[in-house]
PLY file of the C-alpha trace (Angstrom):
ply
format ascii 1.0
element vertex 316
property float x
property float y
property float z
element edge 315
property int vertex1
property int vertex2
end_header
24.33 21.18 1.49
22.06 23.38 2.18
21.47 24.08 5.63
18.76 22.27 7.92
15.17 23.16 7.83
13.16 23.09 10.87
9.71 22.32 9.69
6.41 23.04 12.19
4.21 20.32 11.38
0.84 20.94 14.00
3.23 22.10 16.47
5.91 19.27 16.74
9.09 20.28 15.20
10.98 18.61 12.74
14.12 19.02 11.65
14.95 18.34 7.62
19.10 17.80 6.86
20.35 18.05 3.53
17.18 19.41 2.50
18.83 19.75 -1.58
19.50 16.55 -2.02
17.72 15.51 -4.98
16.02 11.77 -4.27
14.38 11.67 -7.63
16.52 12.23 -10.76
13.73 12.30 -13.62
12.63 16.38 -12.39
15.68 16.80 -9.60
12.81 16.66 -6.81
15.00 16.84 -3.49
14.64 15.60 0.10
12.26 18.89 0.94
9.75 18.40 -2.25
9.01 15.22 -0.74
8.71 16.62 2.83
6.44 18.69 1.27
4.35 16.69 -0.94
3.84 14.35 2.06
2.55 17.64 4.24
0.25 18.61 1.01
-1.41 15.37 1.08
-1.42 15.33 5.06
-4.72 14.04 5.72
-4.76 11.34 3.03
-1.47 9.37 3.95
-2.23 10.02 7.68
-5.92 7.97 7.50
-3.71 5.15 5.03
-1.29 4.26 8.01
-3.33 5.50 11.12
-2.56 2.73 13.99
-1.17 0.24 12.10
2.75 -1.15 11.95
4.57 0.12 8.97
7.63 -0.42 7.29
9.51 2.12 6.15
11.29 1.80 2.90
14.36 4.15 3.25
16.67 5.68 0.71
19.87 7.58 2.20
20.98 8.74 -0.87
18.30 9.66 -2.83
15.91 6.71 -5.21
19.02 5.89 -7.60
21.09 4.47 -4.03
20.51 2.32 -2.20
17.24 0.88 -0.39
16.88 -0.03 3.09
13.74 -2.21 3.96
13.29 -0.69 7.68
11.12 -2.18 10.58
12.38 -1.41 13.72
12.22 2.34 14.79
15.97 3.34 15.09
17.54 4.73 18.81
16.45 8.35 18.70
13.72 8.62 17.83
11.30 12.05 19.63
9.10 11.28 22.56
6.25 12.10 20.61
7.25 9.49 17.93
4.88 6.43 18.74
5.23 3.15 17.75
3.87 -0.61 17.64
5.09 -4.18 19.03
5.12 -6.68 16.65
6.25 -10.26 16.90
7.57 -12.72 14.39
7.25 -16.07 15.52
9.73 -17.60 12.67
12.11 -16.37 14.36
10.98 -15.52 17.94
11.73 -11.95 17.32
10.01 -8.89 17.88
10.06 -5.18 16.36
8.91 -1.89 17.48
7.26 -0.38 14.31
6.25 2.77 13.08
3.25 3.71 14.00
1.52 6.64 12.41
-1.39 8.74 14.27
-0.65 12.33 12.97
1.38 13.58 9.97
4.35 14.79 12.54
5.54 11.39 12.20
5.39 10.89 8.18
7.30 13.79 8.23
9.65 12.82 10.89
10.20 9.43 8.65
11.03 11.39 5.90
13.81 13.10 7.49
15.25 9.38 7.90
14.93 9.23 4.51
11.79 7.51 3.98
10.31 7.30 0.60
7.66 4.87 0.62
5.60 3.79 3.72
4.26 -0.41 3.41
1.63 -0.19 6.43
0.20 -3.50 7.35
-3.53 -4.28 7.22
-4.04 -4.68 10.55
-3.81 -1.67 13.48
-2.81 -1.71 17.07
-5.55 -2.42 18.81
-5.20 -6.02 17.36
-2.12 -6.91 15.13
-2.80 -10.14 14.50
-6.72 -9.65 13.13
-6.54 -7.52 9.91
-9.34 -5.08 9.18
-8.45 -4.22 5.50
-8.15 -6.72 2.68
-6.11 -6.33 0.01
-6.54 -6.74 -4.07
-3.74 -6.23 -5.87
-3.77 -6.73 -9.64
-0.29 -7.70 -10.84
0.37 -7.05 -14.35
3.66 -9.65 -15.74
5.83 -7.88 -17.78
4.40 -8.16 -21.18
0.53 -7.46 -19.84
-0.46 -3.74 -20.88
-2.81 -1.46 -18.44
-5.32 -2.01 -20.47
-5.95 -6.00 -19.48
-5.09 -3.82 -15.70
-8.42 -1.78 -16.34
-10.16 -4.87 -18.30
-9.64 -6.72 -14.93
-10.28 -3.80 -12.17
-13.74 -3.57 -14.56
-13.91 -7.16 -13.48
-13.07 -6.87 -9.64
-15.75 -3.77 -9.52
-18.37 -5.83 -11.06
-17.92 -8.61 -8.71
-18.04 -6.37 -5.65
-20.92 -4.91 -6.60
-22.57 -8.28 -6.70
-20.60 -8.95 -3.37
-22.40 -5.12 -1.75
-19.02 -4.66 -1.19
-17.52 -1.26 -1.53
-14.20 -1.26 -3.08
-11.53 1.65 -2.97
-9.21 1.40 -6.00
-5.67 3.64 -6.19
-3.20 3.43 -8.60
0.24 1.03 -7.60
2.52 3.44 -7.98
3.87 1.35 -10.95
2.26 -0.67 -13.51
-0.65 -2.00 -11.45
-3.65 -1.25 -9.48
-4.90 -1.89 -5.98
-8.48 -2.13 -4.35
-8.76 -2.05 -0.82
-11.90 -3.22 1.21
-12.38 -2.80 5.24
-13.30 -5.67 6.93
-14.51 -5.98 10.62
-11.14 -7.78 12.18
-12.61 -10.99 12.89
-10.21 -12.85 11.36
-6.93 -13.61 11.70
-4.26 -13.93 8.17
-4.88 -17.36 7.65
-8.68 -16.72 6.79
-8.21 -13.29 5.45
-5.83 -14.20 2.96
-7.88 -18.00 2.60
-11.16 -15.35 1.36
-9.00 -13.27 -0.56
-7.83 -16.31 -2.85
-11.45 -17.54 -3.43
-12.44 -14.08 -4.89
-9.09 -14.17 -7.14
-10.31 -17.11 -8.50
-13.47 -16.16 -9.12
-12.06 -13.01 -10.88
-9.88 -15.65 -12.86
-13.06 -17.82 -14.10
-14.39 -14.56 -15.69
-11.72 -13.26 -17.37
-9.56 -16.75 -18.00
-7.63 -15.23 -21.04
-5.80 -12.46 -19.33
-6.01 -13.62 -15.23
-4.03 -16.00 -13.17
-3.73 -16.94 -9.90
-0.68 -19.43 -10.36
1.79 -19.00 -7.55
4.80 -19.50 -9.02
6.15 -16.69 -11.42
7.87 -18.90 -13.24
4.64 -20.72 -14.40
2.84 -17.76 -15.39
2.05 -16.64 -19.10
4.07 -13.23 -19.08
0.82 -11.54 -20.79
-1.15 -12.15 -18.08
-2.26 -10.39 -14.99
-1.74 -12.08 -11.33
-4.41 -11.56 -8.63
-1.58 -11.58 -6.04
-4.10 -12.62 -2.98
-0.88 -13.17 -0.90
-0.17 -9.60 0.29
-3.05 -10.70 2.70
-0.90 -12.85 4.48
0.92 -11.97 8.05
3.89 -9.33 7.05
3.36 -8.64 3.91
3.07 -5.09 2.78
2.18 -2.96 -0.07
3.15 0.73 -0.71
-0.19 2.82 0.98
-2.66 5.14 -0.36
-0.28 8.49 -1.25
2.99 6.78 -0.77
5.69 7.83 -3.04
7.29 5.30 -4.84
10.95 4.82 -4.83
11.88 5.40 -8.45
13.13 8.27 -10.56
10.22 9.76 -11.58
8.60 10.35 -7.81
5.31 8.57 -9.17
2.37 8.10 -6.44
0.08 5.08 -5.51
-2.58 7.49 -5.80
-6.57 6.78 -5.02
-8.55 7.03 -8.36
-12.33 7.00 -8.97
-13.81 3.77 -10.69
-15.28 5.94 -13.32
-11.66 7.43 -14.33
-10.19 4.42 -14.80
-10.64 4.18 -18.66
-8.69 7.50 -18.74
-6.30 7.77 -16.48
-2.01 6.87 -16.89
0.04 5.52 -13.87
2.35 7.70 -14.89
0.63 11.07 -14.31
0.65 10.45 -10.72
3.34 11.71 -8.81
4.77 14.31 -6.99
4.71 17.15 -8.85
0.88 16.17 -9.73
-0.73 15.14 -6.87
-0.77 17.61 -4.62
-2.95 19.68 -6.89
-5.67 16.99 -7.36
-5.34 16.08 -3.47
-6.19 20.06 -3.01
-9.05 19.85 -5.89
-11.04 16.24 -4.96
-9.88 15.57 -1.36
-9.07 12.25 -0.37
-11.39 9.78 -2.41
-10.19 6.96 0.50
-12.32 9.23 2.99
-15.05 7.02 3.14
-13.08 4.08 3.63
-13.77 3.48 7.29
-17.45 4.06 7.12
-18.42 0.68 6.51
-16.69 -2.63 7.42
-17.37 -5.51 5.26
-18.23 -9.39 6.44
-15.55 -12.02 4.60
-18.27 -14.81 5.06
-19.76 -15.54 1.62
-15.79 -15.33 0.47
-14.92 -17.69 3.36
-18.59 -19.83 1.73
-16.58 -19.83 -1.36
-13.41 -20.75 -0.19
-15.36 -23.96 1.13
-17.24 -24.33 -1.98
-14.08 -24.42 -3.67
-11.88 -26.59 -1.56
-9.27 -23.57 -0.94
-7.50 -23.99 1.92
-4.43 -22.32 3.56
-0.89 -23.39 1.82
1.97 -22.70 4.11
4.38 -23.49 1.38
3.22 -20.41 -0.81
2.83 -18.14 2.58
6.32 -18.72 3.40
7.64 -18.41 -0.03
6.48 -15.19 -1.10
0 1
1 2
2 3
3 4
4 5
5 6
6 7
7 8
8 9
9 10
10 11
11 12
12 13
13 14
14 15
15 16
16 17
17 18
18 19
19 20
20 21
21 22
22 23
23 24
24 25
25 26
26 27
27 28
28 29
29 30
30 31
31 32
32 33
33 34
34 35
35 36
36 37
37 38
38 39
39 40
40 41
41 42
42 43
43 44
44 45
45 46
46 47
47 48
48 49
49 50
50 51
51 52
52 53
53 54
54 55
55 56
56 57
57 58
58 59
59 60
60 61
61 62
62 63
63 64
64 65
65 66
66 67
67 68
68 69
69 70
70 71
71 72
72 73
73 74
74 75
75 76
76 77
77 78
78 79
79 80
80 81
81 82
82 83
83 84
84 85
85 86
86 87
87 88
88 89
89 90
90 91
91 92
92 93
93 94
94 95
95 96
96 97
97 98
98 99
99 100
100 101
101 102
102 103
103 104
104 105
105 106
106 107
107 108
108 109
109 110
110 111
111 112
112 113
113 114
114 115
115 116
116 117
117 118
118 119
119 120
120 121
121 122
122 123
123 124
124 125
125 126
126 127
127 128
128 129
129 130
130 131
131 132
132 133
133 134
134 135
135 136
136 137
137 138
138 139
139 140
140 141
141 142
142 143
143 144
144 145
145 146
146 147
147 148
148 149
149 150
150 151
151 152
152 153
153 154
154 155
155 156
156 157
157 158
158 159
159 160
160 161
161 162
162 163
163 164
164 165
165 166
166 167
167 168
168 169
169 170
170 171
171 172
172 173
173 174
174 175
175 176
176 177
177 178
178 179
179 180
180 181
181 182
182 183
183 184
184 185
185 186
186 187
187 188
188 189
189 190
190 191
191 192
192 193
193 194
194 195
195 196
196 197
197 198
198 199
199 200
200 201
201 202
202 203
203 204
204 205
205 206
206 207
207 208
208 209
209 210
210 211
211 212
212 213
213 214
214 215
215 216
216 217
217 218
218 219
219 220
220 221
221 222
222 223
223 224
224 225
225 226
226 227
227 228
228 229
229 230
230 231
231 232
232 233
233 234
234 235
235 236
236 237
237 238
238 239
239 240
240 241
241 242
242 243
243 244
244 245
245 246
246 247
247 248
248 249
249 250
250 251
251 252
252 253
253 254
254 255
255 256
256 257
257 258
258 259
259 260
260 261
261 262
262 263
263 264
264 265
265 266
266 267
267 268
268 269
269 270
270 271
271 272
272 273
273 274
274 275
275 276
276 277
277 278
278 279
279 280
280 281
281 282
282 283
283 284
284 285
285 286
286 287
287 288
288 289
289 290
290 291
291 292
292 293
293 294
294 295
295 296
296 297
297 298
298 299
299 300
300 301
301 302
302 303
303 304
304 305
305 306
306 307
307 308
308 309
309 310
310 311
311 312
312 313
313 314
314 315
C-alpha cells in the first residue's frame, strides 16, 4: 500500500491512509479518488448534509467487501469534528452521530472508509421536527426507468398544482428522489402522514404503474412504489452527491426536471459528476430559499382517512 496522504481541507489537515486501495472495481477508482470526488463537489455535499444527524455507510476494504452501517462517531475523532446526539426510544439508547458543518468533516469520514452519507431529514436545532419531505420513487424489479420518468412527471405536475418546489435527483440506483424543503412545524408522524397522502394521490393519477402497498410481497413487480416511509423517524436515504457503494461508483445526482427525458442514472459516477458540478454548480443550491407548508397534504390525509400506522413504520 502507498504511504498516507495528508490533505489540507480549508485549513483542516485530514490524513488519508491506504490512498491507493481500490474501492470501486468497475474502473479501479481508489480511496483517494473518492476523497478527491468529494472535494470537487464540496459545496453540494456540505449543503446536503449540513447540521443533520448522519449515518455513515462504511466499506473498510472497498465496495466489494463488507458494508458497515455506523451511527456513532468513533473515539479518536478530531476535536473539530461536530456531532449531534439523537435518542432511540425503542431501546432507550442514544448515539452521537456525525453532524457535517464543513467539508473537512466529509473528507474525515472518507478516511474512516465512508462511501455513502445517509442524513436524517431533520437538523440538530430540533431533531424531532423534519425540515425536509422526501419523495422516493422506488421501482420494483421489473419496472424500467421509463416508468420512473413517467411517474416523476406526475409528481412534478402535482407539486406545481400545490405551488411547491421539488428538487429532483437520481438515487444512484434505479430510482429517483425529490426533496422538498418544509417548515419544521411537524413531527415525523405527521410528515410521514402527509407523504402517504401525496403518494396515494400520485397512485390515483397513474394507477397502472404506481403502488403504495406497503408489504413488498404484495406489490406487482412491474410497478413503482412511492416510498412514503422514508419520512419516518430514523429512516435515511443517500444524500445528494453521495456516492453509492457499488463497483460502478454511481452518484445520487441532482438534475433539472427538463433533463429527465434524456438522462440515464448510470451515467452519473465519481468520474463524471465533478465536471458536471464545475459546469452547472449545485442544482440544489436554492433548496433552502423557501420552506413550504404541509397543511394542504394534511388536509388530503384527513379527507382520505390516512392515519399513522405504527406497524408499517416499525416494520420498515
